[in-house]
N, C-alpha and C positions, 0 to 999 in steps of 0.2 A: 411478832412473830415466826415461826415457822410459818411453809410454805402450807400444811397441812390445816396449822390456828386458822388461819388462813383463809380456807378455801371452809373447811368450817362454819366462822364463824357467818361469810358473808352465805350460806346457806341458810344457815340461819338464826339469820338477820340479827346480829349480837356486833356491830361495829368490827369489820375488819382493819387493820391501819391501810389499806389500799384495797382495790380490784380489784380479783383472784385470777391468773389470766390459765390460757393457754393455746404458744400458738411455738411456731417457729423459728429457729436459730435464728438469730444471736437472744432475740427474746423470751426464749425461755414459757418452761411450765412450772407450777405447785402441783403439779399430773405427774404420778408414776403406774400406769395401765398394765394389769391383764388382759391380751385380749384373749379374742378367742380359741383361738391357737396354741394358748398357754396350759389350755388347761387341757386338751385333744385327747384318749385313749392311744399312749402311744403304742400301742399291740395290735391296734385298728388295721387292720386294712383292706384299700375298695377291691371291689372283686369287678367290680368293669371300672373304664376308664370315666372319670368324672363325676366316680360317685359319694357320694359326703358320708358323716356315719352313723345317718340314718335311715340310709338308704334311697339318700333320695339323687337322684342323677341329671349332673347338671352339664350346658352344652354354650356355648359362645365363637364368636366371631376373633379369626387370630386377630383381629382390626376390633372386637370390642375395647374399649377401655373401662362396661360398669365391671358388675358379677354372674352375669350374664343370668340363663334362666334355668329354669329346671325342664326337664322331657319326660322325669317316670318318675309316678303320682304312688310310690309304695303303699300308702291307704286310700285308693281309689275309691272306695270298697268298705264302707266299716263291718262288714262279712270278716274284714281282717286286722281289726283290734285285737282280738282276746290273745289271738299266734304270733301281732309286731315284734318284734326282738328289739325294745327303746333303748338306748344310751346309756349303759348304769354308769350312772358321775356318784357312786359311791366308790368306783374303785381306785385309791387312795395313792395307784400309778398315773391316772391323772394331774397331780395335784404335787407331784414333784417339782418339776420347776419351777411352781409355783416357792415352790420349799424357796429356793436354791436362787430364785433372783429378787427375796425380798430382803436379802443382804443386800442389795443392790442399796438399793433404798437408802443412801448415807444421808441426804441432806432432807430425810423429813419431812414428804412432800405427801397428798394425801393418794391415799394405795387407792383407785377405781380395779376393782373387776368389771370382765365383760363376762355375763355371766348366761347361761342359755333360754333367754325366757323371749319369746318374741311371738306369740300370741296369732295377730296374722300373718306372720311373714310363712311361720313355720306349720299355719294350718295350709298358707294356701301350694305348701314346701309337697306334702304327704301328703294332699287332700287331693289336689286340682284348685287352677283360680276359681272359675264358674261353682266347686260343688264348698271350699269356704265361704265364700259372700252367699250362699244360697241355702249356706248347712243353717244358721235357724229358725232357718221356717221351713224345711222338707228332714230337718234330723237335731230335732233339738238336745232331745235326749244325747243320744250318740256325743252331738257334738261336746256335749256339758261333762261327760263325763272324758269326754280324748282330752279337754281345758284342764279339770283336776290331776289326771296323770301329767299334763304339762308340766304346772306348776309344781303339782311334786319335784317331780323332776329340780326345777331352779329353783327347791325350798334344799333341796341333797346338798345342789350343788356351793347356795348359802351355808349351811353351817361347815362343811369343811373348808370353805374360804376362809371362814369367822375361825377359825384352831391358824393363820398367817397373820393379823393383823390388819387383815383389809378393811380402807376405813367406808366405800363404798360396791355399790353393784350400779351395774349401766346394762340396757338390753337395750332393743331397736324395732318398731313397731309405725312406719311411716302406715297414719289414720287417716291424712289428707290426698285429697286428692287440690287443685288450687282456687276453689272458691269454695269448699265443702269438705266435710267431712264422707271419711267413703261408707259411714255408715248412719243408722243413725242414731242420737243419743238412746235414743229407749232401748233398739239392742245391746248398741255397749253396755250402756246398765243390768238388761239383766243380763248378759252372760260373760262380756270381760272383767267389768272394774270389781267383784267380786275373790274372781282370780287373782288380780294385777293386787287388788289389798292382802289376799290370805297373804299372797309372796312375801308383800314389803311390809305389815306385824311382823313377820320370824322375821325378816332384819333391821328389824330398828329392835326390836326385841334381844338382836344380837348386840347392839351397837356399832348397826350402817345405817350408813345415808341412800335415800332411792336414785335415782338414775332412767330417768327412758330421753332417746331421741325420736323424732315421731317426724315427719317431714310433713307438710301442709297445710292447710287450713281444717286445722284442728281445734280452733275457740270453744265449738260446743262440745265438748268430746273436755274439758280442762277441767270444770266443776268433779266434777267425777274423777277424773285422774289424784285430782288434793283433795277430796273424799276414801280413795284410795289407799290416800298418805304415800301419793312422792311427790319428794323434793326436790327435785330440781326437773325443769323439761329442758334436753339440749333439742333448740332449732333454731334450724337453717335458715329459713323462713317465716316475715313477721312483717317483708310492705303487703303481702295481700289480704293476712285483718288488720295491719295496723297499729303499727308500736301504741299509738297513744289509748286504740281501743286495747290493748292486750295486760298496759301499765297500769289505766284504770280497774276493769272487770278480778286481774290480777297478781297484784304487783303487793311486795310486800306477803300471800299466797303458799304461792310458791316462787321458786328461784331460776330464773333466764341464761340457762348458756349457751349464749350465741357469739357468732361472728354480725359482720354487715349481713344485707340478703342476701345469701348466694346469685340468685337466679338476676339479681334484676340493678341496685345500685353497684357489684363489686365487680356488673361484666358491663354497663350500659352506662356509668356516673363516670363524674370528673372525677378528680384524684382530688380535688376540694368537697364533691358531693363524700367520696368517703372516707373523708374525715368529718365531716359536721357526722354526717349517720350514725358513729360509733361514736359519738364525744352523744349523741342523744339517746343510746341505747342504754351508754350507765347513767345519763340524767335520769331515765324514764326510767327503768328496772330496779336500779341500783341505789337509790333514794331512800330505802326501808329501811336502813341502817344496813344497809346489804341489801341482795337479796338479785344482782349481777355475776356473772364471769366470765373473761372475752377467750373468746377464740376460733379460731384459724381453719378452714373445710381443708383436712389434710393428702383431698385427689382434686388439686388446684389444675390439673390437664383435663380432668370430667367435663370442666361447668366452665372451663375457659377462664380459669384465669390470671392473669400474667403475675409478673414476679415483682414486679409498679406497685400494681395496684394491693399485692399484701404485701407490702413493704410501708405502705399508704398505711393502711387498717390498723398493720399492728404495731407503728409505730405512735398513730392516732394514742388505742389501746391503751398503750406507756404513757405518754405526753397526757392523759385524762387519766389515772389509772387511781390519784388521788381526791379526784373530782365526788366524794361523796357526801350527800345536801342530806 
């Protein structure tokens, strides 16, 4: 099987010959990835330092290893919505780099493209943190309208990316605190699930699989995401929910794309703990004729992962990758 076939079979529970993986060199990856920077408008120029093309202005400390935070929120009032200049994702100039780079996929890997779909994060960046979390209660109609626009933008990107043979789309929304979701399942289902479903349905109609990165404790939201036609949950934390709990409730219904838990075992466990945890992920999530993809955390310095620990994890994933039960 090619890398692309292995990923597709893992996601669709169709019996891949081994565990699909996304690991650092020398272990390699089954993915050929396009990041958000690959589809940025080449003609766009920031008006002030730190501005992104949505008009959000970011700042970070010189020693900060994270992306920083937004200090200017351009949609801090819904009175600005009618005149707000949303980025144009129908501009063909955005996709020239995709057209050029797709030729580099000579190993027939699974082509995964990041899309501008980030409901809660983009909402926070545009509106402000407090506003984003109170909008469902104070501005429900305006919020629904804004989410419609954000979904339309994502769909526009998907339709353009489909022209180049992209196999899957991915976005990021961190919905969880350490011990519970940041939003109630009721609010999630009322405001966010319908917009995810509209985007994911279009992706499926165009032959793409759907991936979402979401950290934290999101167990109570996973049913809604599955109903919204999400195929793959990219989850860097599992210990706060329990691998067995996740497998018992959602195994065989959604594919898990995970490293060894980045906050606990990868930081505090022994090398043997890491190897054991890696095998448990395969045994728990990958036993449904597929259903698991192994991963590493690509910013190890931000979470304190040493090379020794990363090597132990990657070696374990590779050595156990044929353990499909």
